[in-house]
N, C-alpha and C positions, 0 to 999 in steps of 0.2 A: 666649475669656473668659480662657484661660490666660495668654495674653500681656498682654492689655489689663488684667485686674483682678489677676492674681498677679503677673507679672513686672514689668510697668510701675508698678502703683499700691502694691501691698503690699510687693514684693521691693524696689522703689526706695526707698520710705518707710524700710524697715530699713536698708538698706545707707546711704543719706544720713544717717539719724540716728545711726547707730552711728559712721559715718566722722566726723561733726562732733564727737561726743563724743571720739573718739580723738584728733582733732585740736586741739581747743579747751579740752579738759579732761584731757588725758593719759588718756584711758580711764575716767575716774571719773564717773559720774553725779553731777552737783552737786545741792546742796541748792537748791530753786528754789521760788519762790511758785507758788501755783496760778495756772492760766492758762484763758483762754477754752476752750481745748481740753479741759482737765480738767473743764469744767462740762458738757461734752457727754457724758462717759463715763457718768454715772448714768442719763441719759436713754436712752442707747443700751442700758445693760444691761436697762432695763425693757422696751425693745421685744424686745431678743433673748431674753429670759427667757420673755415671753408667747408668743413665736412658737415658741420650743422647747417649751415646756409644751403648746402645741396642735399639737405634731408638724408645724409648718408650717417645716421645715428651710430651704427656701428663703428665707423671710422673716428667719429668724435668720441666714443667711449676709449677706442684704442689710443687714441692720442693723450687722453688723461691717463690710462694706465700705463703708458711709456714714461710719463713724468713720475708716476709712482714707482716704477723700476729704478728710474735713475735716482730717485731720492733714496731708495733702499741701498742701491751701489754706493751712494755718496756717504750714507752712515758708516757703510763698511770701509770706504776709503778713508775717511776723516778720523774714524775710531774716536769719537767724543768721550768715552770712558778713558782712553788714555791721555787725551788732552786735559780732561778734569784732574789728573792726577799731577800735573805739571803747572805750576803757577805762572811759569813764563808762556804758557800757551793759553792763557786766560781769553785774550782777544780773539784767537782762534777758535776756541770754544764757543765764544759769544757768536762769531760769525757763523759757525756749524749750526747752533741751535737756532738762531734767527732766520737762516737760510732754510731749515727744515720747517719751521713755523710759516714761513711765506709760501714755501711749496704747498702745504697742507691747505692753507687758505685758497690758493689757486685751485686746488682739488676740489674743495667745497662748491666752487663756482661752476666748474666744468661738470662735476657730477649730480648737481643739484637736480637738473631736469629729469634725471633717472631714477634719483634716490633722494627726494626733497627732505623727508623726515630724518635719516641718517645724516645727510649733509648738513641739516640745521643742528642736529646734536653735536656733529664735529665742531661746527663754527663756534658753538656755545662752549664746548671744551677749550678752545682756542681763545675764549675772552672775547669774542665777537657777539654783538646783539644780533647782527644780521648777516646774510651771506652776501660778500660784495659782488658788485655788477661786473660783468665781463671786462668792461673798459676800465676799470679800477684795479684789477688784478696785478699788472705789470708793474705797477708803481707801489703797490701796498707794502706798508710796513707795520708790523704788529708788535714792535718795540713797546715795553710797559704794559702790554695786555697780561692779565692773570689767567694762566690756563688752570684746568681742574681735570681730574681723572673721573671720566664719567663710565657709565656701563659699557661694557665690551660692545665695539660698534658692530662687529659681526661675528656673533658666536658661532664657534665650529658646531656644526649639527651631531658631531660624534661626541661632544662632551657634554 
């Protein structure tokens, strides 16, 4: 689970997203239109909150990890590396990168009860001084925040 879900899925998502923001937008989260990924965040939050309120922690984690999977699929679907090559797709690239930053911020909030230190590190890498409250996540906008590449969030035990 550690390698598959944390290192490969969440850790890779964070690393790829932050790396692309650094590479394509000089480390500044762009202003970007809401995307299909953003539309999934409120539904995920409803499932997460219901699970956590019922003390079904495993279902709360599962909801967060579903958003992680959706964000990884979003990266593959949108192909920001291709968007970056075409100046006509600059607004689409901004939307992609901003959407990924918002999804990562939502994940810091949902996973903070389980991994407080790691999620605080991720929040810092996203340019946030604190992890947002659950009620703030759906409308959160990180535009203008400066990201930084920190240490690997979930180092693989085999490396």
